[in-house]
C-alpha positions in Angstrom: -72.5 56.6 -23.4 -75.2 55.2 -23.2 -74.9 52.4 -25.5 -72.4 50.8 -22.5 -75.2 51.8 -19.2 -77.2 49.6 -21.7 -75.1 47.4 -21.9 -74.0 47.0 -18.5 -77.5 46.9 -17.7 -78.2 43.6 -20.1 -75.3 42.3 -18.3 -76.4 42.5 -14.7 -80.0 40.9 -16.7 -78.2 38.1 -17.7 -76.7 37.4 -14.7 -79.3 37.5 -13.1 -80.7 35.0 -15.4 -78.2 32.5 -15.3 -78.7 32.4 -11.2 -82.0 31.8 -12.0 -80.7 28.9 -14.0 -78.3 27.7 -11.5 -81.0 27.7 -8.7 -84.4 26.8 -10.7 -86.2 23.7 -9.2 -87.2 21.7 -12.0 -86.2 21.3 -15.7 -88.4 23.1 -16.8 -87.9 26.2 -15.4 -83.7 25.9 -15.6 -85.1 25.5 -19.2 -86.9 29.1 -19.4 -84.1 30.9 -17.4 -81.8 29.9 -19.8 -83.1 30.9 -22.7 -83.7 34.6 -20.7 -80.0 34.0 -20.4 -79.2 33.5 -23.9 -81.4 36.6 -24.5 -80.0 38.7 -22.3 -76.5 37.5 -23.8 -77.2 38.4 -27.7 -78.4 41.7 -26.4 -75.8 42.6 -24.1 -73.1 41.7 -27.8 -74.9 43.5 -29.3 -74.6 46.6 -27.0 -71.1 45.9 -27.0 -70.6 45.8 -31.0 -72.6 49.1 -30.9 -70.7 50.9 -28.7 -67.7 49.8 -30.7 -68.3 50.7 -33.9 -69.2 54.9 -32.2 -65.6 53.9 -31.5 -64.2 53.3 -34.5 -66.0 56.1 -36.3 -63.4 58.5 -37.9 -63.6 62.2 -35.5 -63.7 65.0 -37.8 -61.8 67.5 -37.0 -62.8 71.2 -38.3 -59.7 73.3 -38.3 -58.2 70.7 -40.7 -60.4 69.6 -43.8 -60.5 66.0 -45.2 -58.5 64.8 -42.0 -59.6 62.7 -40.1 -58.3 60.4 -36.8 -59.8 57.1 -35.7 -59.7 56.7 -32.4 -58.3 52.7 -31.4 -60.4 51.5 -29.3 -59.7 47.7 -27.4 -62.2 45.0 -29.1 -65.4 44.5 -27.3 -65.8 40.4 -27.0 -68.3 38.8 -24.7 -68.0 34.8 -24.1 
């Protein structure tokens, strides 16, 4: 859950960086904001990948040794 919360925060920061890119007053400011948006995009994708890996980890049931259940989760890919 913490991973999804941090992914949400990173996505919000990415949105702000994109808005700054679009509203930049100079080419240099736009390039800097675009680099920040790209960095936040990478962080969001990494957090979503971590959340997916945690969800895909097998659940161990104590009453049935050797038996594991795999939760099916939809793929989360940011485009």
